[in-house]
C-alpha positions, 0 to 999 in steps of 0.5 A: 362711286367714281365719277367713270362708275356715275357718268356711265348710269347717267347717262344709262338712266338717260336713255332708258326714261328721255329725262330725269331731274337732279334729284332722282338722279341723287337720290338713285347713285346715292350722292349729293345733289351737287356732285350730280350737277359737276357729273350733268356739267361734265357732260354739257360740254362733250355734247351727251347731255342738256340741260333742262328745269331741274333737270337733264335729257339727253342729248340730240332725237330723244327716240334713238336713245329709248331703242337703244333702251329696248335693245338692251331688254333680255338682249341675249334671249333675243340674240338667240331665237334671232339665230334659230329663226334664221335657220329656217329660212333655206337659200333661195327663200323670200321671206318678210321681217316684221319690226321689233327688235328680235327681228333685228337679231334675226335679221342679223343672223341672216349673214350666215344665209346666201341668196334670200330676198328679202321684204320689210317694214324696219329702217333699222332691219334694212339698215342691216340686211345693207351691210349683208351682199348677198342678200336681195332687200326690198323696203315697203315704204309708206309712212316712219311710226317714229316710236317703232322705226317701221310703217304701217299704212296702206302703203307699206301694206299694198308693197308687201302684198305685191308678194308671198313669202315662203316665210314671215317671221314676225315679232309680238308684243303678248301671246294669250291663251285665249285670244292668242297672238297680240299686239298694242299698236293698232296698225303694226297688229293690223299690217301683220294680219293684212299679210297672213293670208300672203304666208307658205309658213308663219314665224313669231320670235317672242321672249318669255316676257310676252307669256300671258301678257294682256295684249289691247289689238288682235293679231293673229289666233293659234292656229294661223301661227305655224311657229314659235321660237322664244328661250322658254317653253310656254306652261299652263294654258297657254302651252295646251292652247298652242299645242291643241292648235299644231302650233310647233314651240322652239325654245332655246337659250341664251348661250346658242346666240354664238 
């Protein structure tokens, strides 16, 4: 294996796992521990990694690496979903976009729209919209959750509740036939629940990995959400529950992102 290929793989593993032992890296790459130590020394000299006892970690803020790892997961599908969701938005609308990597792709796709007022609790969505000068942007403020790079607290909720949204575009952690739309973080779920009565139309953006996943925090019943945009059609009891609630399902393919 070429040295450049090894170092790329080492950096990718560290971004996903935050830190690795020398032994684990050697086993994964099929080389000796001494080879890994030489690669680590090269990466350390250029500031890409830092050595710790028995291992190595990504240099700088570990949250940046974690976020990049989430962005890579099902990236083509999320981009296609975000592009499709953005087509629902019309000029002059006031919309909410929450936090999440699929929400980020939706924000990026809004560059094709004009004159939209966008409210978000997500640093990444806000940063993306800032580069689109034709839109009007409001950031909710509030205490930032470092893992989600977003605000969910009462300050964020109170600011967002000043608006009535034509469309809300929401990410979600899990979709279950018995329990509806769910998340895992209690503050994130509460933020969404607290705004459900401010949406004229609500759109969930979620890739197929969210189907039949066991979430822990209830966000909304199927009847409270008008649209689901995904990269696959739900099946079985989940498909039946969505149809009975009248939730519209739009299925996109990865190549629709281009």
